[in-house]
C-alpha positions as CSV (number, residue, x, y, z in Angstrom):
1,X,-53.1,156.7,47.2
2,X,-54.7,155.4,44.0
3,X,-55.0,151.7,43.5
4,X,-54.6,150.5,40.0
5,X,-56.0,147.3,38.7
6,X,-53.6,145.0,36.9
7,X,-55.0,142.4,34.6
8,X,-54.2,138.9,35.6
9,X,-51.1,137.8,33.8
10,X,-51.4,134.4,32.2
11,X,-48.2,132.4,32.6
12,X,-47.4,130.2,29.7
13,X,-46.1,126.8,30.5
14,X,-43.4,124.8,28.7
15,X,-44.7,122.1,26.5
16,X,-45.2,118.8,28.4
17,X,-44.5,115.3,27.2
18,X,-45.8,111.9,28.3
19,X,-43.9,108.7,29.0
20,X,-43.9,105.8,26.5
21,X,-46.5,104.0,28.7
22,X,-48.9,106.9,28.2
23,X,-48.2,107.6,24.6
24,X,-51.0,107.6,22.0
25,X,-50.6,105.0,19.2
26,X,-52.1,106.2,16.0
27,X,-53.6,103.5,13.7
28,X,-50.8,104.2,11.3
29,X,-48.3,103.0,14.0
30,X,-47.1,106.5,14.9
31,X,-46.4,107.0,18.6
32,X,-47.5,110.4,20.0
33,X,-45.8,111.8,23.2
34,X,-46.9,115.5,23.1
35,X,-49.2,117.9,21.3
36,X,-46.7,118.7,18.6
37,X,-46.4,115.0,17.8
38,X,-50.2,114.8,17.9
39,X,-50.6,117.6,15.3
40,X,-48.1,115.9,13.0
41,X,-49.8,112.5,13.4
42,X,-53.3,114.0,12.6
43,X,-51.9,115.9,9.6
44,X,-50.2,112.7,8.2
45,X,-53.0,110.2,8.8
46,X,-55.5,109.4,6.1
47,X,-59.2,110.4,6.5
48,X,-60.0,106.7,7.2
49,X,-57.4,106.5,9.9
50,X,-58.7,109.7,11.5
51,X,-62.2,108.2,11.5
52,X,-60.9,105.2,13.3
53,X,-60.0,107.5,16.2
54,X,-62.7,110.2,15.9
55,X,-66.2,109.4,14.9
56,X,-69.8,109.9,16.2
57,X,-69.3,107.1,18.8
58,X,-65.9,107.9,20.1
59,X,-63.1,110.5,20.2
60,X,-59.9,108.7,21.2
61,X,-57.8,111.8,20.7
62,X,-59.9,113.6,23.3
63,X,-59.7,110.6,25.7
64,X,-55.9,110.5,25.4
65,X,-55.6,114.3,26.0
66,X,-57.7,114.0,29.1
67,X,-56.6,110.7,30.5
68,X,-52.9,110.3,29.6
69,X,-51.8,113.8,28.7
70,X,-53.8,115.2,31.7
71,X,-55.3,118.3,30.0
72,X,-59.1,118.4,30.7
73,X,-59.5,121.9,29.3
74,X,-58.2,121.0,25.8
75,X,-60.1,117.7,26.0
76,X,-63.3,119.6,26.6
77,X,-62.5,122.0,23.7
78,X,-62.2,119.1,21.2
79,X,-64.8,116.7,22.6
80,X,-67.4,117.4,20.0
81,X,-65.1,117.9,17.0
82,X,-65.7,115.5,14.2
83,X,-63.3,116.7,11.5
84,X,-59.6,116.7,11.2
85,X,-59.5,120.4,10.4
86,X,-61.5,121.5,13.4
87,X,-59.5,119.2,15.7
88,X,-56.2,120.6,14.4
89,X,-57.5,124.2,14.7
90,X,-58.6,123.8,18.3
91,X,-55.3,122.1,19.3
92,X,-53.2,124.8,17.6
93,X,-55.3,127.6,19.2
94,X,-54.9,126.1,22.6
95,X,-51.2,125.6,22.2
96,X,-50.7,129.2,21.1
97,X,-52.6,130.5,24.1
98,X,-51.1,128.2,26.8
99,X,-47.6,127.1,25.8
100,X,-44.3,128.8,25.0
């Protein structure tokens, strides 16, 4: 009998959401509960607002994703990003690979 190797299937998860207590509050006042909300908030914030959250000294978006949203893999993927475009690109890529 021949054994065939099957590639490991990656199961995509449904898109999670956090409670109000764990939400991310953007400097514009927008409240973020999931990654779709986060993408919209980043797209809509000014460059100055983005710099309030992400700059050479801190990355509050990474911290929220890791600590409140509970996704260490995505947090590691964006920990060194410093531009809005790169941050959005990495979040979108991660979502397309991991969520339905």
